[in-house]
N, C-alpha and C positions, 0 to 999 in steps of 0.2 A: 745333634755329634759332636764330640769334648774338638779343637784343633789347636791352634798351630799359632801362636804371636814370631812376629823377626821382630827383634831389635830395630828402636827406630833411626831414621839415616841420619838424624843428627851426629851420631855416636861415630858416623865411620866420618865426619870431613877432620879434611886436613890442618886448619888455622891452629894454631896453638892456643888460642882461648882456653882454660880450664875448664872443662864440666864440673857446673857445681849445679854443688848439695846443698839443701837448707834441713836440718833435722832439725824439729821442734820438743821439746821435751828433754830437758837433762835428765829424769830417775831412772827407775829400776832397768827403762829398757834402753832409753839414748841413752840413757853412759856408758854402754855395753857396744851398742853401735857404731857409736863411734872410736872405738878400738876396731870391729869390726871394717868401720872405713881408710880406716890403715890397711890394716891389711889389700883391701879391695883395691885399696891404690898403689900400693908397691905390686900388685900382682899386672893388675892391669895398663902401669906403668911397661913394666916387665917386659910385656909383649909388644911394647914400640909405640902406645898410644900417648892419648893427650892425658897431663894433670887432673888430678881432680882440686877442686877448691870448697872448703865445707864450711859452711858457717851455721852454728849450735844457737839454740834458741833457747830459756829460760827463765823465768823471771828470783827463781827459789834460791834458797839458803841450804846449804849443808847444815841438820842437825843430826845432831843423838840415834836417831830410828832411821837415819839414812844407811848407816854403818855397817848392816851386816850381809844386804842386796841392792847395791849399787856400788857403783866405783868407786869411791870416797874412803881419804882416812880419819883422821880424828885431825891430823890436823891441816886440814877441810874445814873443820867447823867454824861457823858462822861464813863462812862464803858466797859469793851468788857460785852458782853451781854449773853456768858453763864458763864464767874463767877459770872458776880450777883445772875442769877437760881443756882447754882449749889451751890455758900456757902449759900445762902437764905435756898437750898435744908437742907445742914448737919446741918443749925443753930436749923431751925428748929423742922429735924427730926434724929437727928443724922448716916443719910444716907453716906458713903463715896464714894459716887459718884464722876466723873469724869466731867471736861470738856477740850475741846481741845478752845482755843480761837484765831482761824484761822478760812480761808473757808479751808475743809476737802479737801486731794489729793489721787488719789487711794489708795496709799499705807496707805494714815492713816484708809480708809475705811476697804482696806486691814489685817490690821496689826489689827483694833477691831476683824477682822470675828463676829460678833455679831451676835445671833439667831435672832432676829430683828433688819431691819434695817428701820426708819420710818422716811418719807423724807417730812418735812414744806418747803420747799426754794419754789424758782419765778425766778430760771431763765434754761434754758435747757443745760448750761453746766457744774452747780450743781447735776444735774439729771444723766447726762450721767455719770462725771464721779462717779455715784452711782452705776450706772447700768454693765460700764466696772467692776467695785470692783465687784458684789456680783453675776458675770456670767461670773469668770473666773473659769474655771474648779477645781481651791483648794479650790473656796471657800466653807462654809460650812450654807452659812447663810438661816434660811428657812423659813422666813418672810421676806415680805418688801411691809411695806404700806406706801401711798404717798398719800397726802392730798393735795389740789390743788385750787384755788379758785378767781377768778376775780374780780366783783363789790357787785353782787349778787348772786351769784353762786358760783357750785364748787363738787370739785369729791371728793370718797375716794375710792383708791382702792389696797386690798392686793393683794399680789398675791405671787408666789415661787418659785425666781429666776429659771432657770436652771444652776443650777453645781453637788456640790458630793454631795447635800443633797437631792438635787429634780430631780431626772429621768425624760426624756426624757418619757411626757404619756398623753396621752388623756383628761386625766380632770382635768391635771396639774394646778393651780388658774393661770392663765394668769395674765404677770406685767401687772405694765398701762403703757409703754411705749412700749408691746408687744399688749397693746388694742388703743394708740396714739402713734404710733412711732414719730409723734412731739414734742411732749416730749425732748427729745433726741435730734433731728436734729440742732446741733449748725449749721448750716445756717444758720437756719432762725433769724428776727432780737429779742432784745431780748426786753423785755420793761417792765423794773424792773427799770424804773431810782427812784431815792429815790425820797421821797417824805417830802420837806423842811418845810411845816408849818398841824400843823392837819389837818389842811379842805382843805389839798390836801391830806393828809390822805384820809381819811373820801374819798374823792369822786372818790377817784380810790377799796377801800373797803371796804364796808360795816359794821358799826360799830362788829354787832354782826353772820358775815360771822364763823369769827373764831370758836368762840365757839359752829357753829352748825354743823361745820367741825370737830372736835376735840372729841363733843358724839358722834356723827354718828362714828369715826375711835374710839375712846377706846371702844366700845360699841360692836365695829363687835372683837376687839381682846379680850373681857372681856367672848364675849358667849362664841367664840373658843375655850379659859381657860376656862372658868368653866363648859362647857354641853360638851366637845373635838371632837366638830363638827359644823358648820356653813351652812347653805341655802341655804347662800349669800354671795360674797367678797366684796363686795363696795355699794355705792350710792353717786346718782345725787344732789345736794342739792340746793332749790330756797332760800335765804332768804325774797328775794321781794313778794312771792303765797306762801308762806312757804311750798311746794311742795318737796317729798323729795322718792325718788325712788328708789330700791334697784339694784343691779347690781347682777346677774343668776351665777351662777354657771352651765354654759352652754357652748359650746366648739360650737356650732350654732351660738352660740350667739354672741360672741367673733367673730367668726369671719364674721357675719354682722358689728361686732361696725367697724375690718380692713379692710374690701371693704368703706366703708362708709370712711374712712379717705383715702382708695385711691384715691378715688376719687373727694374726698373734695380738694386734693392739685393736684392732676390731672387739675381739671377747675381754681386753682389759678397759 
């Protein structure tokens, strides 16, 4: 039976320490989620809460094929994606957010020890790195929000990684790799071959699929922050049909998902 999740108590602490967010990936999803975090920060602070500190990590550089679907401009060509976006955020808002201009390692994620980690990546290796870091017994990351997509469809999953901040419990929000273990199975082939042209990029990922996923993920975070609770923890989105299906907070549904995945892997 579907349930409800309440905001982690750490978010109600009165200490002035900013809430720490780590965004891994500054491509189609990550570049746009940074803007959503700016809006979330301003709304959250308006209610008298602590500010955000955001770190954005990506080792890629802006190419011509990024200009149609990602939040970049011709003047950004050749520059590191994370540095471009953080610099732009600083100039436009004054926020002293930070960039990690490289693909993150386990040590990078562990060092940030963010309250919320947001993955906007397209490789199993990158998710496996984050999974290892946030499920370390010493990690105090409260939430891991994962956004992933293919051509027309994608999913958003908000989870509570099993670590020092989140103890083992039946109703603990399962993370994306717990529901879809293939996401971090590095023995499987990757399908993230870089696109060489704008047309090729759009044939691999639809023009507005990232905007749809970012809206779902940001709204889920906002509902959790503002209302202090949510009754779903993700969504499946299809840009071709316009459908969006929520992911219920339901241990029975989680078990069914895992069984379906196990059967699919055995059949493959």
